[in-house]
C-alpha positions in Angstrom: 130.3 68.7 -27.8 130.3 65.1 -26.7 128.8 66.1 -23.4 125.9 67.9 -25.1 125.2 64.9 -27.3 125.2 62.5 -24.3 122.9 64.9 -22.3 120.4 64.9 -25.2 120.5 61.1 -25.5 119.9 60.8 -21.7 117.1 63.3 -21.8 115.5 61.5 -24.8 115.8 58.1 -23.1 114.4 59.5 -19.9 111.5 61.1 -21.8 110.9 57.8 -23.7 110.8 55.8 -20.5 108.4 58.2 -18.8 106.2 58.2 -21.9 106.2 54.4 -22.1 105.4 54.1 -18.3 102.5 56.6 -18.7 101.0 54.7 -21.6 101.2 51.4 -19.7 99.6 53.0 -16.7 96.7 54.4 -18.8 96.3 51.0 -20.5 96.0 49.2 -17.2 93.5 51.8 -15.9 91.3 51.5 -19.0 91.3 47.7 -18.7 90.4 47.8 -15.0 87.6 50.3 -15.7 86.4 48.2 -18.6 86.1 45.2 -16.3 84.0 47.2 -13.8 80.3 46.7 -14.6 79.2 49.9 -12.9 81.6 51.9 -15.1 80.5 50.3 -18.3 76.8 50.8 -17.5 77.4 54.4 -16.7 79.3 55.0 -19.9 76.5 53.3 -21.9 73.9 55.5 -20.2 75.9 58.6 -20.9 76.3 57.7 -24.6 72.6 57.0 -24.8 71.8 60.4 -23.2 74.2 62.1 -25.6 72.4 60.6 -28.5 69.0 61.7 -27.3 70.3 65.2 -26.6 71.8 65.4 -30.1 68.5 64.3 -31.7 66.5 66.8 -29.6 68.9 69.6 -30.4 68.7 68.8 -34.2 64.9 68.9 -34.0 64.9 72.2 -32.1 67.4 73.8 -34.5 65.3 72.6 -37.4 62.2 74.2 -36.0 64.0 77.5 -35.5 65.5 77.2 -39.0 69.1 76.9 -38.0 71.2 74.1 -39.6 73.1 71.7 -37.3 76.9 71.6 -37.5 76.8 68.2 -39.3 74.4 69.6 -41.9 76.7 72.6 -42.4 79.7 70.3 -42.8 77.8 68.3 -45.5 76.8 71.5 -47.3 80.4 72.8 -47.3 81.6 69.6 -48.8 78.9 69.8 -51.4 79.8 73.4 -52.3 83.5 72.4 -52.6 82.6 69.6 -55.0 80.5 71.9 -57.1 83.2 74.6 -57.1 85.7 71.9 -58.4 83.3 70.8 -61.1 82.7 74.4 -62.1 86.4 75.1 -62.3 86.9 72.0 -64.4 84.1 73.0 -66.8 85.4 76.5 -67.1 88.9 75.2 -67.9 87.5 72.8 -70.5 85.4 75.4 -72.3 87.7 78.3 -72.0 89.6 77.8 -75.3 86.4 77.4 -77.3 84.7 80.5 -75.9 87.7 82.7 -75.4 87.2 86.1 -76.9 89.8 87.3 -79.4 92.6 89.0 -77.8 93.9 90.6 -81.0 92.0 93.5 -82.4 92.3 94.9 -85.9 93.8 98.3 -86.0 91.3 100.7 -87.6 92.5 102.9 -90.3 91.4 106.5 -89.8 91.4 109.1 -92.3 92.2 112.6 -91.3 89.2 114.8 -92.0 89.5 118.5 -92.0 87.1 119.5 -89.4 86.4 123.1 -88.7 84.8 124.0 -85.5 82.0 126.5 -85.8 82.5 129.6 -83.6 80.0 130.5 -81.0 77.8 133.5 -81.8 78.6 136.7 -79.9 76.7 137.3 -76.7 73.7 139.6 -76.8 70.4 139.7 -78.7 70.1 137.7 -81.9 67.8 138.1 -84.8 64.4 136.8 -84.2 64.8 137.1 -80.4 62.1 138.7 -78.5 59.0 137.9 -76.7 58.0 135.2 -79.1 54.8 137.0 -80.1 54.1 138.9 -83.3 56.2 141.9 -84.1 54.6 145.3 -84.0 54.2 146.9 -87.4 
């Protein structure tokens, strides 16, 4: 068991050292690139081009009638806020407008109802063509 624990510690320390060395190498690289005027100019031009592209795409989407991702994000946030307000209002007004849950039991009196029987099939009095009867 002691061997496993020591192996994990060695593995963790090796991983830690490699991670730290990688971070230091990246930091040095970024610093060197930041000092290089060509690189900073290129990054600046790329950021400017991205901004122009974003503006052009927003205009194009607006002309077509499609909302941009940023607008959708704002709309979703607005809907969430409205839903929260609605839930709060419903919770506040529920006790005042809650319908009664108890109903009065109706007293019914048993009435004697007789069901009329159906007349027998066949001709009935007064049936006929609907015209005057022959005398």
